N, C-alpha and C positions, 0 to 999 in steps of 0.2 A: 117733630116740629122743624120746619125749614127756618133757618136763622140767618141766612146770608142772601144778598142780592147779586153779588158778583161771582163769576166762576173763574175768571182768568187772573190768578194771582201767582206770584213767584214763591210763595211760602205756604205751608200747611194752614188751612183754616178748617174749622168744623162747620160744615155746611148744613147739617141736619142731624137730629138725634131722635130715636124712638126706643121703645122697650127692648128691641132686639138688634138694633143696627145704628151705627154712626156713619155718616158720610164725611170723610176727611179728604179734602181735595177731590180727586177722582176715585178714591177707594171707598168700598163698603167694608166696614169693620164690624164683625159679629162676635168678637172676643175681647177680653181685656187688652189694653194697649198703652203704650207710652207715645206721646206725641210732643214734638217741639216744632218750631217754625220750619226747621230743615229736615227732621227725621220722623218717621212713623215706624214703630216697632210693634208688630202684632203677629200672632198672639204673644202676649207677654207672659213670662213664666209664672208670675204671681197668680194668674187665673182669676181668683176671687179676692175680694177685700179681706175676708177672714183669713186668707192664706198668706197675706203679706208679712214678710219677715225682713230682718236686717240684710240678709243675703240678696234680696231682690233690689235693694237700694243702689247697688253698684251701677246698674244700667241707668238709673236716673242721674246719679252723680256724674257719670261719663258724659252726659249731655251738657254739663256745665251751666245749669240754670241759676238764676238769682232767686227765683221763686218757683215753687212747685205747687200745682193744684192737684189735690187728691179727690177725684170724683168717686164717691162711695156707693154708687148705685142710686136707686130711686128714693132712698132715705138717707139723711145725713147720719153718719156714724163717726166716731172719733178714733184717731190713730192711737195705738198703745204707746205708753211712755217711752220705751226704747226707740221706737220709730221717731217720735218727736225729738228726742235727745240727739239722735244721729244728725238730723237736720240742723238743730241748734248748734252743735259742735262745729259744723261746717259753715255756719252763718248763712244758711240758705233758708229763705222764708218758706213756710209750709202753711197752706190754706186748705182746709178740709171742708167739703160741701157736697151736696147731692149732685148727681151726674149732669143734669141740665144746667145748673148754675156754673159748674166747672167748665162746661162747653162754652157758654156765653162769656165767662170771664177770660178764658183762654184766648178767644178771638180778640177781645178788647186789648189784652196785653200784647199779643202778637202785632196787632195794628199799631200799637204805640212803640214798637221796636224793642220791647223788653225781653230779656233772656228768660223765657218761661218754658216750663215743661208741664205736661199734665199726665197723670197716671189715672186712667179711666177704667172703671169697673161697671159691669151691668148689674152685678149682685155682690 
């Protein structure tokens, strides 16, 4: 689904998403990724939502977000308690949602100038 009208922006936006690809800025992404307004990290070591561990969070925290969107694939799943605790201890908001909702929410927050990062998984 194409979700943007503009192509010339100075920051990352998610221009489209489908079952096997994300268009972020001018890049086509076909693996899990981390994205902020300024950075795109792909493929991301976590690979799959089920493989997400505390060790993977260091790359997210290095982006210094105030809020993190966790896109869990095509269905919403919830992060394990240790993951949620790691965010709470750092006072970083964590919102967990399916991939499409995470993509749309990311764009809104980036356009508002919020320090947001998204960890996006296809599965």
